[in-house]
C-alpha positions in Angstrom: 78.9 110.3 89.7 79.1 108.4 93.0 82.0 106.0 93.7 81.3 102.5 94.9 79.9 102.4 98.4 82.4 101.6 101.1 80.6 98.8 103.1 83.2 98.7 105.8 82.9 102.4 106.4 79.1 102.1 106.5 79.3 99.5 109.2 81.7 101.4 111.3 79.6 104.6 111.0 76.5 102.6 112.0 78.2 101.2 115.1 77.8 97.6 113.8 80.2 94.8 114.4 82.5 93.5 111.5 84.1 90.2 110.7 86.9 89.8 108.2 89.4 87.2 107.2 93.0 87.2 105.8 94.5 85.9 102.6 98.1 85.9 101.6 97.4 84.4 98.2 96.5 86.9 95.5 94.2 84.4 93.7 90.9 86.2 93.4 88.9 83.0 93.5 89.6 82.8 97.2 87.7 86.1 97.6 84.8 84.6 95.7 84.7 81.5 97.9 84.8 83.8 101.0 82.1 85.9 99.6 79.9 82.9 98.8 79.9 82.0 102.5 78.0 85.2 103.3 79.8 85.5 106.6 82.4 88.2 106.0 82.2 91.9 105.6 85.7 92.3 104.1 88.9 90.5 103.2 92.3 91.6 104.3 95.0 90.9 101.7 98.1 90.7 103.9 100.5 92.2 101.4 103.2 92.8 104.0 104.0 89.1 103.8 103.0 88.1 100.3 104.3 88.3 96.7 102.0 90.1 94.3 101.9 92.3 91.2 100.0 95.4 90.3 97.8 93.3 88.1 97.0 91.1 91.2 95.6 94.2 93.0 93.3 95.0 90.1 92.0 91.4 90.0 91.4 91.4 93.7 89.6 94.7 93.3 87.3 93.2 90.7 86.6 90.2 93.0 85.6 92.5 95.9 83.1 94.3 93.6 81.8 91.0 92.3 81.1 89.7 95.8 79.9 93.1 97.2 82.6 93.0 99.9 85.2 95.5 101.1 88.9 94.9 100.6 91.7 95.8 103.1 95.4 95.7 102.3 98.1 95.5 105.0 101.4 97.2 104.0 104.7 97.8 105.7 106.3 101.2 106.4 108.6 101.5 103.4 105.7 101.1 101.0 103.0 103.4 102.6 102.7 105.9 99.8 103.1 103.7 96.8 101.1 100.6 97.9 98.3 102.6 99.5 97.8 104.6 96.3 97.9 101.6 94.0 95.6 99.5 96.2 93.0 102.2 96.5 93.2 102.8 92.8 92.5 99.1 92.3 89.4 99.0 94.4 90.6 98.5 98.0 88.6 100.6 100.5 90.7 100.1 103.6 94.4 100.2 104.4 96.1 98.7 107.4 99.4 100.4 108.1 102.1 98.3 109.9 105.1 99.5 111.9 103.6 102.7 113.3 106.2 104.1 115.8 105.4 107.8 116.2 102.9 110.6 115.5 104.9 111.3 112.4 104.3 107.8 111.1 100.6 108.0 111.8 100.5 111.3 109.8 102.3 109.7 106.9 99.7 106.9 106.9 96.8 109.3 106.7 98.7 111.4 104.1 99.0 108.3 101.9 95.2 107.9 101.7 93.5 111.2 101.8 93.3 113.8 99.0 95.4 116.8 98.9 92.6 119.4 98.8 90.8 121.9 101.0 87.7 119.9 100.4 88.8 117.2 102.8 86.9 117.0 106.0 89.0 117.8 109.1 87.9 114.8 111.1 89.1 112.5 108.3 92.4 114.3 107.8 94.0 116.0 104.8 96.5 114.0 102.8 98.8 114.1 99.8 97.0 111.9 97.3 96.4 113.4 93.9 94.1 112.6 91.0 94.7 109.2 89.4 93.7 107.3 86.2 93.0 103.9 87.9 90.2 101.5 88.3 88.5 103.3 91.2 87.6 106.2 88.9 87.0 104.2 85.7 90.5 104.9 84.5 89.7 107.9 82.3 86.0 108.4 83.1 85.6 110.1 86.5 89.0 111.2 87.7 89.3 114.5 89.6 85.7 114.9 90.6 84.3 115.8 94.1 83.1 112.2 94.3 86.7 111.1 94.1 87.6 113.3 97.1 84.6 111.9 99.0 85.7 108.4 98.3 89.2 109.0 99.6 87.6 110.4 102.7 85.6 107.2 103.1 88.7 104.9 103.0 89.0 103.2 106.3 92.5 103.8 107.9 93.7 101.2 110.4 97.0 101.1 112.2 99.0 98.5 114.0 100.1 99.3 117.5 103.0 96.9 117.8 106.1 98.9 118.8 107.1 100.0 122.3 107.4 103.6 121.2 103.9 103.5 119.8 102.4 102.2 123.0 104.4 104.7 125.0 102.9 107.6 123.0 99.6 106.0 122.3 97.2 108.8 123.1 99.1 111.3 120.9 99.3 108.8 118.0 95.6 107.9 118.2 94.7 111.6 118.2 96.0 112.0 114.6 92.9 112.9 112.5 91.9 110.2 110.1 92.6 107.0 112.0 89.6 104.7 112.3 90.7 101.3 113.5 93.4 100.2 115.9 95.0 96.7 116.2 97.5 95.5 118.8 100.3 93.3 117.5 101.6 91.0 120.2 104.3 89.4 118.0 106.1 92.6 117.2 105.4 94.2 120.6 106.9 91.3 122.5 110.0 91.4 120.3 110.3 95.2 120.7 110.5 94.9 124.5 112.9 91.9 124.4 110.4 89.2 125.2 110.1 87.7 121.7 107.3 85.1 121.4 106.0 85.6 125.0 102.5 86.6 123.9 101.1 85.8 127.4 103.7 87.8 129.3 102.0 90.3 131.7 103.8 93.3 130.0 102.4 92.2 126.6 98.9 91.6 127.9 98.9 95.0 129.7 99.9 96.8 126.5 97.2 95.1 124.6 94.6 96.0 127.2 95.8 99.6 127.3 95.6 99.8 123.5 92.0 98.5 123.4 90.7 100.6 126.2 92.4 103.8 124.9 91.0 103.3 121.4 87.5 102.8 122.8 87.8 105.8 125.1 88.9 108.0 122.1 86.0 106.8 119.9 88.1 104.6 117.7 87.4 101.0 116.7 89.8 98.3 118.1 90.2 95.3 115.9 91.5 91.9 117.0 93.0 89.1 114.9 92.0 85.6 116.0 93.0 82.1 114.9 89.7 80.7 116.1 86.4 82.3 117.3 86.8 80.4 120.6 89.4 83.0 121.5 87.0 86.0 121.3 85.5 85.8 124.8 87.8 88.2 126.7 87.8 90.7 123.9 84.0 90.7 123.7 83.9 91.5 127.4 86.2 94.4 126.8 83.8 95.9 124.2 85.6 94.8 121.0 83.2 94.4 118.1 85.6 94.0 115.2 87.4 90.7 114.4 89.5 89.3 111.6 89.7 85.5 111.8 91.8 83.0 110.1 94.5 83.1 107.4 94.4 81.1 104.2 97.9 79.8 104.8 97.2 78.8 108.4 94.0 77.1 107.4 95.9 75.0 104.8 98.8 74.3 107.1 96.5 73.1 109.9 94.6 70.8 107.5 97.7 69.4 105.9 99.3 68.8 109.3 96.2 67.2 110.9 94.8 65.2 107.9 98.2 64.1 106.8 98.9 62.7 110.2 95.5 61.1 110.3 96.1 59.4 107.0 99.5 58.1 108.1 98.0 56.7 111.3 95.4 54.8 109.2 98.1 53.3 107.0 100.2 52.4 110.1 97.2 50.7 111.7 96.5 48.8 108.5 100.2 47.7 108.3 100.0 46.5 111.9 96.9 44.4 111.2 98.7 42.8 108.3 101.6 41.8 110.4 99.4 40.4 113.2 97.6 38.0 110.9 99.0 34.4 110.9 100.5 33.2 107.7 98.4 30.6 105.9 99.9 27.1 105.9 100.9 25.9 102.4 98.7 23.2 101.0 100.2 19.7 101.1 101.0 18.3 97.7 99.0 15.3 96.6 101.1 12.1 96.5 101.6 10.6 93.1 100.2 7.1 92.7 102.6 6.3 89.9 101.8 4.5 86.6 101.2 0.8 87.0 99.9 0.0 83.6 
């Protein structure tokens, strides 16, 4: 029995570029709409910031399969083991780990994904994940097979480089076997060095450049998040081939802000026209001729 093909892994191994997008809503119909566009290789469910249930993960997993797309989940440090296990079991084929601060954190991330077995290939790391009875193995049909171990080895592991300590010890952290993708987080990094919100500060930009160049030099795949493709230019020049663009909540907020203001302006203009028009003079009443009979 062969597990479902990991399309994101296949593109990374082939040296091909990838494009993803983010959702915070667990509504699987959004994955279907994204899939129908034919423009995206995977969808990141940014679970670090979103409410969801275990049933939501299963439903998202079904939607990834329906649209023949890969699914990535972003999780915070306190949930590494639990959420990674449940997401993979639901059909997610990539995990993005936030809050990496040290080599130990990076090893914990890999441990949360890979199988605890001597079958695991060294380059992909050896972990602590056991046999499950979840969607990825047909619940009770194919658990505990060599194909299951292979599938866990194929899961794409991405980490956030967003803390000062992570940047300071970057080479050692990126040397942990099993890491595939690396993403710099300007928001958290700027806060960790006492320059909150200063994304364009020279220290922040220098750390981002170092992260990307180090990842490329070490044979890893740097990934960049963008609000709009027009921002991709300088990253393309650096050799970045992997981008995740747009967030469902940001897309909605931008539309509501812009189109709401546009509608208000139209109503104000209409009201101004109404005030500018002169009032019609009342018609004079016809004089009565009286009754002279």
